[in-house]
C-alpha positions in Angstrom: 139.1 42.7 -57.0 141.4 44.6 -54.8 144.1 44.4 -57.5 141.7 45.9 -60.2 140.9 48.8 -57.9 144.5 49.8 -57.4 145.1 49.3 -61.3 142.0 51.8 -62.0 143.3 54.1 -59.5 146.5 54.3 -61.1 144.5 56.5 -63.4 145.6 59.5 -61.0 148.7 61.0 -62.5 151.8 61.0 -60.5 151.9 64.6 -59.6 148.7 64.3 -57.9 150.1 61.2 -56.0 149.0 62.8 -52.7 145.4 62.3 -53.7 146.1 58.6 -54.7 145.9 57.2 -50.8 142.8 59.4 -50.1 141.1 57.9 -53.8 141.8 54.3 -52.7 140.5 54.6 -49.3 137.4 56.6 -50.6 136.8 53.6 -53.0 137.3 50.9 -50.4 134.7 52.9 -48.3 132.5 52.8 -51.3 132.7 49.0 -51.9 132.2 48.5 -48.5 129.0 50.3 -48.6 127.6 48.3 -51.6 128.7 45.1 -50.3 126.8 45.6 -47.2 123.9 46.9 -49.2 124.0 44.0 -51.6 124.2 41.4 -48.8 121.7 42.6 -46.5 119.3 44.2 -49.1 119.2 41.0 -51.3 118.7 38.9 -48.2 115.7 41.2 -47.4 114.4 41.2 -50.5 114.2 37.0 -50.5 112.3 37.3 -47.5 109.8 39.8 -48.5 109.4 38.4 -52.2 108.9 34.8 -50.8 106.4 36.0 -47.9 104.5 38.2 -50.1 104.3 36.0 -53.2 104.6 37.3 -57.0 101.2 39.2 -56.8 101.8 41.4 -53.8 105.5 41.8 -54.6 104.4 43.0 -58.1 102.1 45.5 -56.7 104.9 46.5 -54.3 107.3 47.0 -57.2 104.4 48.7 -59.6 104.0 51.6 -57.1 107.7 52.1 -56.8 108.3 52.0 -60.8 105.2 54.2 -61.1 106.9 56.8 -58.9 110.1 56.5 -60.3 108.7 58.0 -63.7 108.4 61.1 -62.0 111.8 61.1 -60.4 113.5 63.1 -63.0 111.3 66.1 -61.3 113.3 65.8 -57.9 116.7 64.6 -59.3 116.6 67.4 -62.2 119.9 65.7 -63.6 122.1 67.8 -61.6 124.2 65.3 -59.7 127.3 65.2 -61.9 126.9 68.7 -62.7 127.1 69.5 -59.1 129.9 67.0 -58.3 132.1 68.5 -61.1 131.5 72.0 -60.0 132.5 71.1 -56.2 135.5 70.0 -57.8 136.3 72.9 -60.5 134.9 75.9 -58.6 135.8 75.0 -55.1 135.8 78.8 -54.1 131.9 78.7 -54.6 131.1 75.2 -53.7 129.1 76.2 -50.7 127.0 78.4 -53.0 126.3 75.3 -55.4 125.4 73.1 -52.7 122.9 75.5 -51.4 121.6 75.9 -54.5 121.2 72.2 -55.6 119.5 71.6 -52.3 116.6 74.0 -52.8 116.3 73.0 -56.4 115.9 69.1 -55.4 113.6 70.1 -52.6 111.2 72.2 -54.9 111.5 69.2 -57.3 110.5 66.8 -54.7 107.4 68.6 -53.8 106.4 68.9 -57.3 107.1 65.1 -57.8 104.9 64.6 -54.7 102.0 66.4 -56.0 102.3 64.9 -59.7 102.5 61.5 -58.9 99.5 61.4 -56.5 97.5 63.3 -59.1 98.2 60.9 -61.9 97.7 57.9 -59.8 94.3 58.8 -58.6 93.4 58.8 -62.2 95.0 55.7 -63.6 94.7 53.5 -60.3 90.9 54.0 -59.4 89.6 51.8 -57.0 92.8 50.6 -55.8 93.4 52.1 -52.5 96.2 50.1 -51.5 98.4 51.3 -54.7 97.3 54.9 -54.2 98.5 54.8 -50.7 101.6 53.4 -51.7 102.1 55.9 -54.2 101.6 58.7 -51.7 104.3 57.1 -49.2 106.9 56.6 -51.9 106.4 59.9 -53.3 107.2 61.5 -50.0 110.7 59.9 -50.2 111.7 62.4 -53.0 111.2 65.4 -50.6 113.8 63.9 -48.1 116.3 62.9 -51.0 116.8 66.8 -51.6 119.7 66.2 -48.9 121.3 63.9 -51.2 123.5 67.0 -52.5 125.5 66.4 -49.4 126.6 63.1 -50.5 127.5 64.6 -53.7 129.5 67.2 -51.8 131.3 64.4 -49.6 132.2 62.2 -53.0 133.7 65.1 -54.7 136.0 65.3 -51.7 136.9 61.9 -51.8 135.2 61.9 -48.2 132.4 59.3 -49.0 132.8 57.4 -45.5 130.4 60.3 -43.9 127.8 59.9 -46.5 127.9 56.1 -46.3 127.6 56.1 -42.6 124.8 58.5 -42.6 122.9 56.3 -45.2 123.9 52.8 -44.4 122.9 52.8 -40.5 119.2 53.9 -41.5 119.3 51.2 -44.3 120.4 48.4 -41.9 117.6 49.3 -39.6 114.9 49.6 -42.3 116.0 46.1 -43.4 115.3 44.7 -40.0 112.0 46.6 -40.0 111.0 45.0 -43.5 111.9 41.3 -42.5 110.0 41.9 -39.3 106.9 43.1 -41.3 107.3 40.4 -44.0 107.3 37.5 -41.5 104.9 38.8 -38.7 102.9 41.8 -39.9 102.4 41.2 -43.8 101.1 44.6 -45.0 102.5 46.4 -48.1 101.5 49.9 -46.3 103.7 49.2 -43.2 106.5 48.0 -45.7 106.1 51.3 -47.5 106.4 53.3 -44.4 109.7 51.5 -43.6 110.9 52.8 -47.0 109.8 56.2 -45.9 111.3 56.1 -42.5 114.8 55.1 -43.8 114.9 58.2 -46.2 113.9 60.5 -43.2 116.9 59.2 -41.1 119.2 59.2 -44.0 118.3 62.9 -44.7 119.0 63.7 -40.9 122.2 61.6 -40.8 123.6 63.5 -43.9 122.7 67.0 -42.5 124.3 66.1 -39.3 127.7 64.9 -40.7 127.6 68.1 -42.8 126.9 70.4 -39.9 129.8 68.9 -37.9 132.4 69.7 -40.7 131.3 72.8 -42.6 129.2 76.0 -42.3 125.3 75.6 -42.7 123.9 75.8 -46.2 120.3 76.2 -45.3 119.9 79.6 -46.6 118.2 81.2 -49.4 119.8 79.9 -52.8 121.2 82.1 -55.6 118.7 82.4 -58.4 121.3 83.4 -61.1 123.3 80.1 -60.1 120.2 78.0 -60.1 119.4 79.3 -63.5 123.0 78.4 -64.7 122.8 75.0 -63.1 119.1 74.3 -64.6 120.3 75.4 -68.2 123.2 73.1 -68.4 121.1 70.3 -66.7 118.1 70.8 -69.0 119.0 68.1 -71.6 119.9 65.7 -68.5 116.2 66.7 -67.2 114.6 65.6 -70.4 117.1 62.4 -70.8 116.2 61.8 -67.3 112.6 61.1 -68.1 113.5 58.8 -71.2 116.0 57.0 -68.7 113.2 56.5 -66.4 110.7 55.4 -68.9 113.1 52.7 -70.5 114.0 51.5 -66.9 110.3 51.6 -65.2 107.9 51.7 -67.9 108.0 48.1 -68.4 106.5 47.4 -64.8 103.6 50.0 -65.3 102.9 48.2 -68.7 103.0 44.9 -67.3 100.7 45.8 -64.7 98.1 47.1 -67.0 98.8 44.6 -69.9 99.2 41.6 -68.2 99.1 41.2 -64.2 100.3 41.9 -60.8 101.9 38.5 -61.0 103.9 39.4 -64.1 105.1 42.6 -62.5 106.2 40.2 -59.5 108.1 37.8 -61.8 109.7 40.7 -63.7 110.6 42.7 -60.7 112.4 39.5 -59.2 114.7 39.0 -62.1 115.5 43.2 -62.3 116.4 42.7 -58.7 119.0 40.0 -59.5 120.3 41.7 -62.5 120.8 45.0 -60.9 123.1 43.0 -57.9 126.2 43.8 -60.1 125.4 47.3 -61.0 127.2 48.5 -58.2 130.3 47.4 -59.4 130.2 49.6 -62.4 128.9 52.5 -60.5 131.4 52.3 -58.0 134.3 52.2 -60.6 133.1 54.9 -62.4 132.4 56.9 -59.3 135.8 56.6 -58.1 137.4 57.2 -61.5 135.2 60.4 -62.3 136.8 63.1 -60.1 140.4 61.4 -61.3 139.5 61.5 -64.9 138.1 65.0 -64.9 141.3 66.1 -63.2 143.6 64.4 -65.7 141.6 66.1 -68.5 143.0 69.3 -67.4 146.7 68.1 -67.4 146.7 66.0 -70.8 144.4 65.1 -73.4 146.3 61.7 -74.2 146.3 60.8 -70.5 142.6 61.6 -70.5 141.6 59.3 -73.1 143.8 56.4 -72.0 142.1 56.6 -68.8 138.8 56.5 -70.2 139.8 53.5 -72.4 141.0 51.7 -69.4 137.7 52.4 -67.4 135.7 50.9 -70.5 137.7 47.8 -70.7 137.4 47.0 -67.0 133.6 47.4 -67.1 133.0 45.7 -70.2 135.1 42.6 -69.2 133.5 42.5 -65.7 129.8 42.7 -67.2 130.8 40.1 -69.7 131.9 37.5 -67.1 129.0 38.2 -64.7 126.4 38.0 -67.7 127.9 34.5 -69.1 127.8 33.1 -65.6 124.2 34.2 -64.7 123.1 32.7 -68.1 124.4 29.2 -67.2 123.3 29.0 -63.5 119.8 31.0 -63.7 118.0 28.1 -62.9 119.8 27.5 -59.8 119.7 31.0 -58.9 116.1 31.6 -59.1 115.5 28.2 -57.3 117.5 29.0 -54.3 116.4 32.6 -54.0 112.8 32.8 -54.8 111.6 29.3 -54.8 109.0 27.3 -57.1 106.6 30.1 -57.2 109.1 32.5 -59.4 110.2 29.4 -61.8 108.8 31.3 -64.6 111.6 34.0 -64.0 114.3 31.7 -65.5 114.2 32.6 -69.0 113.4 35.9 -68.2 116.8 36.5 -66.2 118.8 34.8 -69.1 117.9 37.6 -71.4 117.6 40.4 -68.8 121.1 40.1 -67.4 122.8 40.8 -70.7 121.5 44.5 -70.2 124.4 44.7 -67.6 126.9 45.0 -70.4 125.1 48.1 -72.1 124.5 49.5 -68.6 128.1 49.4 -67.8 129.1 51.0 -71.0 126.5 53.7 -70.6 127.8 54.5 -67.0 131.3 54.7 -68.1 130.5 57.0 -71.1 128.7 59.4 -68.5 132.1 60.2 -67.6 133.2 61.4 -71.1 129.7 63.2 -71.5 130.3 65.5 -68.3 134.0 65.9 -69.0 133.2 67.0 -72.6 130.1 69.0 -71.4 128.3 67.1 -74.1 125.1 66.4 -72.0 123.0 66.9 -75.4 124.3 63.3 -76.3 122.5 61.7 -73.0 119.3 63.6 -74.0 119.6 62.0 -77.6 120.7 58.6 -76.6 117.7 58.1 -73.9 115.3 59.4 -76.1 116.1 56.6 -78.6 116.3 54.2 -76.0 113.0 55.2 -74.6 111.3 55.1 -77.9 112.7 51.5 -78.8 111.7 50.4 -75.2 108.1 51.7 -75.4 107.5 50.2 -78.8 109.0 46.7 -78.2 107.0 46.7 -74.8 103.8 47.2 -76.8 104.6 44.4 -79.3 106.1 41.9 -76.8 104.2 42.2 -73.7 100.7 41.1 -75.1 102.1 37.9 -76.3 105.3 37.1 -74.2 104.6 38.8 -71.0 107.6 39.5 -68.6 109.9 37.8 -71.1 108.9 40.3 -73.9 109.6 43.3 -71.2 113.0 41.8 -70.7 113.9 41.8 -74.4 112.6 45.4 -74.6 114.9 46.4 -72.0 117.9 44.8 -73.3 117.3 46.3 -76.8 116.7 49.7 -75.2 120.0 49.7 -73.3 122.0 48.5 -76.4 120.6 51.5 -78.5 121.3 54.2 -75.6 124.7 52.9 -74.2 126.2 51.7 -77.4 124.6 51.7 -80.8 123.7 55.5 -80.7 127.3 56.5 -80.8 128.0 55.3 -84.3 125.5 57.8 -85.4 127.3 61.1 -84.7 130.9 62.1 -85.7 131.5 63.4 -82.3 130.8 60.2 -80.5 132.8 58.1 -82.8 135.7 58.3 -80.4 133.4 56.8 -77.8 132.2 54.1 -80.2 135.7 53.2 -81.0 136.8 53.0 -77.3 133.6 50.8 -76.7 134.6 48.3 -79.7 138.1 48.3 -78.3 136.9 47.3 -75.0 136.0 43.8 -76.1 139.7 43.1 -77.1 141.6 41.4 -74.2 144.8 42.8 -75.6 143.5 46.6 -75.1 143.0 45.9 -71.5 146.2 44.1 -70.9 147.9 46.9 -72.7 146.4 49.5 -70.5 147.2 47.5 -67.4 150.9 47.2 -68.3 150.8 51.0 -69.0 150.1 51.6 -65.6 152.4 49.2 -64.1 155.0 51.1 -66.0 154.0 54.2 -64.3 
């Protein structure tokens, strides 16, 4: 993995070599963060899932998935846009930061209100679920401070945002374990999630204030309109992304059972473990590729091809191994209560391939300012997901939801690119990524550099 990182970071052109060491150090910090989160988080997940059992674990994950359906109101699709502007328009970076914060804060309050109102309508009589929705919806308000994380990432200073969020994560993991083992209460568990978000917000603000001027002033309306105008397709696409990522658990709750949600959620948690690899590689490459576009279009597309090839081959290896060893994985992690998750995992893990493709494609989308594609792709994916869930869940339960997820990711992250002339270049790069020779040539190209 270390050699892959160094090869990937050769994306940086030679005349920017002063940034290369900083980029490598930044990427190591990102991997350290995700590695710690993966190990501690997954260990905590095992204890919580085993202690609460499939039914209560399903209810917890239903509440999380339900609130996530409204998350677009707080994220507003502005994360990558802000990251780009922090790099491209450094003179007005503070103004962008301030504006992004208040936009997310307003969106967080809107999410809080909307999620609670809808929950009272569809979860009548289930006070525990409604209370969990209130708790998880509150988290979005404090996540408005995440704009500081984008700030540090754009400057390749991720260690500050990592420390600010990793310490609360470790503390909350300890709290979750204590509650699961000694005070098994879903509401108390939800409060631990909320406390983590509050501490992370405080930490981010503290690290930022130590190094920069305060941004807690009124935002500029004109700049807010500009950001929202560009992010509008991303806002709508965010709705559809959330639908095809989370609606399956909501469908399972109302069309099957809480136990089916628990089985499916357990599988999703296993499948999502490797997600951090694609995310970290893409986040590390993002500022480098955006800069390379300014220097050479040829270098820009070679860099993108290398990124696609790396993430595709990593995902193929992980999916293949998981398919073979899924019975052992489920038995060791969750125990016999979750044995029904084995076939579900064998299907769901192949979504990883298209998730990685879509994540890498996001760099091209932002670089080309073609956010409309994200909207179209996620709309198509959401439609496929909803239709297949409605057809498959009544008969196949969690396995049907897993198949629906795989199909929707394939449409949104890969197949959609064959439909439009402008995206044929992406489809070509994605297809070429399956060829070992392409990856090898890109590696040799960087060795020559």
